[in-house]
Every structure is written in C-alpha cells, then in structure tokens.
BAVOKE-236833 format. One record per residue: x, y, z of N, C-alpha, C, O in turn. Coordinates in steps of 0.1 Angstrom, whole numbers, padded with zeros to 4 digits, always signed. Layout:
% BAVOKE-236833
XYZXYZXYZXYZ/...
//
This chain:
% BAVOKE-236833
+0069+0017+0174+0060+0011+0163+0047+0008+0168+0046+0002+0179/+0036+0014+0159+0022+0014+0164+0016-0002+0161+0020-0009+0152/+0007-0005+0170+0002-0019+0170-0002-0022+0156+0000-0033+0151/-0009-0012+0150-0014-0014+0135-0004-0017+0126-0007-0025+0117/+0007-0010+0127+0018-0014+0117+0023-0028+0119+0027-0035+0109/+0023-0032+0131+0029-0044+0133+0021-0056+0130+0025-0067+0128/+0007-0053+0131-0003-0062+0126-0003-0063+0112-0003-0074+0105/-0002-0052+0107+0001-0052+0091+0010-0060+0085+0008-0067+0076/+0022-0058+0090+0034-0065+0088+0033-0079+0090+0037-0087+0081/+0028-0083+0100+0024-0098+0103+0016-0103+0093+0020-0113+0087/+0005-0096+0090-0004-0101+0081+0003-0104+0066+0000-0114+0058/+0011-0094+0063+0018-0096+0050+0028-0109+0049+0030-0116+0039/+0033-0109+0063+0043-0121+0064+0036-0134+0063+0040-0144+0056/+0023-0134+0070+0017-0147+0070+0012-0151+0055+0015-0162+0051/+0006-0141+0048+0003-0145+0034+0015-0149+0026+0012-0158+0018/+0027-0144+0027+0036-0149+0020+0042-0162+0023+0047-0170+0015/+0041-0165+0040+0044-0177+0044+0034-0190+0038+0037-0201+0036/+0021-0184+0036+0013-0195+0031+0015-0196+0015+0013-0207+0010/+0017-0186+0008+0020-0186-0005+0032-0194-0007+0031-0201-0018/+0043-0196+0000+0056-0203-0001+0051-0218+0000+0056-0227-0008/+0041-0221+0009+0037-0235+0012+0027-0242+0002+0025-0254+0003/+0022-0233-0007+0014-0240-0017+0019-0250-0026+0029-0246-0032/+0016-0261-0028+0023-0271-0037+0020-0267-0051+0011-0259-0054/+0027-0273-0060+0027-0270-0074+0036-0262-0080+0045-0258-0073/+0035-0260-0093+0044-0253-0101+0043-0237-0098+0033-0232-0093/+0055-0230-0101+0052-0218-0099+0040-0209-0106+0035-0200-0101/+0038-0215-0120+0027-0212-0126+0012-0213-0117+0003-0205-0117/+0013-0224-0110+0000-0229-0104+0000-0220-0091-0011-0215-0087/+0010-0216-0085+0010-0208-0072+0006-0194-0077-0003-0189-0071/+0012-0189-0087+0006-0176-0094-0009-0176-0096-0016-0166-0092/-0013-0186-0102-0028-0187-0108-0037-0188-0095-0048-0183-0095/-0031-0196-0084-0040-0198-0073-0041-0185-0066-0052-0182-0062/-0031-0178-0065-0031-0164-0058-0039-0154-0064-0046-0146-0058/-0038-0155-0077-0047-0144-0085-0060-0147-0084-0068-0138-0082/-0065-0161-0085-0080-0164-0085-0085-0165-0071-0097-0163-0069/-0077-0167-0060-0082-0168-0047-0080-0160-0036-0087-0160-0026/-0068-0151-0038-0062-0144-0028-0061-0129-0030-0061-0121-0021/-0059-0128-0043-0056-0113-0048-0068-0105-0047-0079-0110-0049/-0067-0092-0045-0079-0084-0045-0085-0082-0058-0077-0081-0067/-0096-0080-0060-0103-0078-0074-0093-0071-0084-0090-0078-0094/-0089-0059-0082-0081-0052-0090-0065-0053-0083-0063-0052-0071/-0056-0055-0092-0044-0057-0086-0033-0053-0098-0035-0052-0110/-0021-0051-0092-0009-0049-0102+0000-0062-0103-0001-0070-0094/+0008-0063-0113+0019-0073-0114+0029-0073-0101+0033-0083-0096/+0034-0059-0095+0040-0057-0084+0034-0064-0072+0042-0069-0064/+0020-0064-0071+0014-0070-0059+0016-0084-0061+0022-0090-0052/+0013-0090-0072+0017-0107-0073+0031-0110-0070+0034-0121-0064/+0039-0101-0075+0053-0103-0073+0057-0104-0058+0066-0111-0052/+0049-0096-0052+0054-0093-0037+0047-0106-0029+0053-0112-0020/+0035-0110-0034+0027-0120-0026+0033-0134-0031+0031-0143-0022/+0038-0137-0041+0043-0149-0045+0059-0148-0048+0064-0150-0059/+0066-0146-0036+0082-0147-0039+0087-0158-0046+0081-0168-0046/+0098-0156-0053+0104-0165-0059+0099-0170-0073+0103-0180-0078/+0090-0162-0078+0087-0163-0091+0089-0150-0101+0086-0138-0098/+0094-0153-0113+0098-0142-0123+0087-0134-0126+0076-0137-0125/+0090-0123-0132+0079-0114-0139+0075-0122-0151+0063-0123-0154/+0085-0129-0157+0079-0136-0169+0070-0146-0166+0062-0150-0175/+0070-0152-0155+0062-0166-0152+0048-0156-0148+0038-0159-0153/+0048-0146-0141+0037-0139-0137+0028-0134-0149+0016-0136-0150/+0036-0128-0158+0031-0125-0173+0023-0135-0181+0013-0133-0187/+0030-0147-0181+0026-0157-0188+0013-0162-0181+0004-0167-0188/+0011-0162-0168-0001-0168-0161-0012-0158-0164-0023-0161-0168/-0007-0145-0162-0018-0134-0165-0024-0135-0180-0036-0133-0183/-0015-0137-0190-0019-0138-0203-0028-0151-0206-0038-0151-0214/-0025-0163-0199-0033-0174-0200-0047-0171-0192-0057-0176-0196/-0047-0164-0182-0060-0160-0176-0067-0151-0184-0079-0151-0184/-0061-0143-0191-0067-0133-0200-0075-0139-0211-0087-0136-0214/-0068-0149-0217-0073-0157-0227-0085-0165-0223-0094-0169-0230/-0084-0168-0211-0095-0177-0207-0107-0168-0201-0117-0173-0194/-0106-0154-0203-0117-0145-0198-0117-0145-0181-0128-0143-0175/-0106-0147-0176-0108-0146-0161-0102-0135-0155-0105-0133-0143/-0094-0127-0163-0090-0115-0159-0088-0104-0171-0086-0109-0182/-0088-0090-0169-0085-0084-0180-0076-0072-0175-0076-0067-0164/-0070-0068-0185-0059-0056-0183-0066-0043-0185-0073-0039-0195/-0061-0035-0175-0065-0021-0177-0053-0013-0178-0046-0010-0167/-0050-0009-0190-0037-0001-0193-0026-0011-0196-0027-0023-0197/-0014-0002-0198-0003-0010-0203+0010-0005-0194+0010+0005-0187/+0020-0013-0196+0032-0009-0187+0033-0011-0172+0026-0019-0167/+0041-0003-0166+0041-0004-0151+0029+0001-0144+0028-0002-0132/+0022+0008-0149+0010+0015-0143-0003+0005-0146-0014+0008-0142/-0001-0005-0153-0011-0011-0158-0018-0019-0144-0011-0022-0134/-0031-0021-0145-0037-0029-0134-0045-0039-0142-0048-0038-0153/-0048-0051-0133-0056-0062-0136-0067-0064-0130-0067-0063-0118/-0079-0067-0136-0090-0069-0125-0095-0085-0130-0095-0089-0142/-0098-0091-0118-0104-0104-0118-0118-0104-0123-0126-0097-0117/-0122-0110-0132-0137-0110-0138-0145-0118-0125-0140-0126-0118/-0157-0114-0126-0165-0119-0114-0168-0136-0118-0167-0141-0129/-0172-0141-0108-0172-0157-0108-0162-0163-0115-0165-0171-0124/-0150-0160-0110-0139-0168-0115-0131-0175-0102-0123-0184-0104/-0133-0170-0090-0127-0175-0079-0131-0190-0076-0143-0192-0075/-0124-0198-0074-0126-0210-0070-0132-0211-0055-0129-0203-0047/-0141-0223-0054-0147-0223-0040-0136-0229-0031-0128-0237-0035/-0136-0223-0019-0126-0229-0009-0131-0240-0001-0124-0246+0007/
//
C-alpha cells in the first residue's frame, strides 16, 4: 500500500470520527457538516459517508431546509444530483 493511500484513508477515518463526536441531533450534525466541512459542491452520498448513522431521509430533510434558507442549491435530480453551498453561508470557526 502506498503512503498516499494510507494517508488518504486515515484522513477519511479522522473526519468520520470527528463527525461522530459532534454533539446534537442527527439533523444538527448533518447541517454542521454541510455548512462547515463539506466541499462547496457535494452529493448526498458524500454526506452519507461523512456523517455515519444518519438516514438518507434525514439528510434530504436538512438539504431541503437549507435550500429554503438559500444556503444550498440543487443541481440536477436523482442520484446524479449535486448540491452547491452558496457563498457566505459557512459559520466562522
């Protein structure tokens, strides 16, 4: 296994471990990930992988809430859909 693959795998593990420790409801964890950690453009599958233990229904609910707040927009529909975080929506850390 090359060092780059191992480093990438550890980075994914560290992100998931951090996501699991975030206090709050599942909806709050999804919202926090989308607004603070997710890349500007992402897919539902990316959120599912980053925030384990949260159903697709909960992720879709949060995405719909954020869409209604003009914090994200949907680009396309179905499995191929991507979501884009609107500028100036990330919370300061």
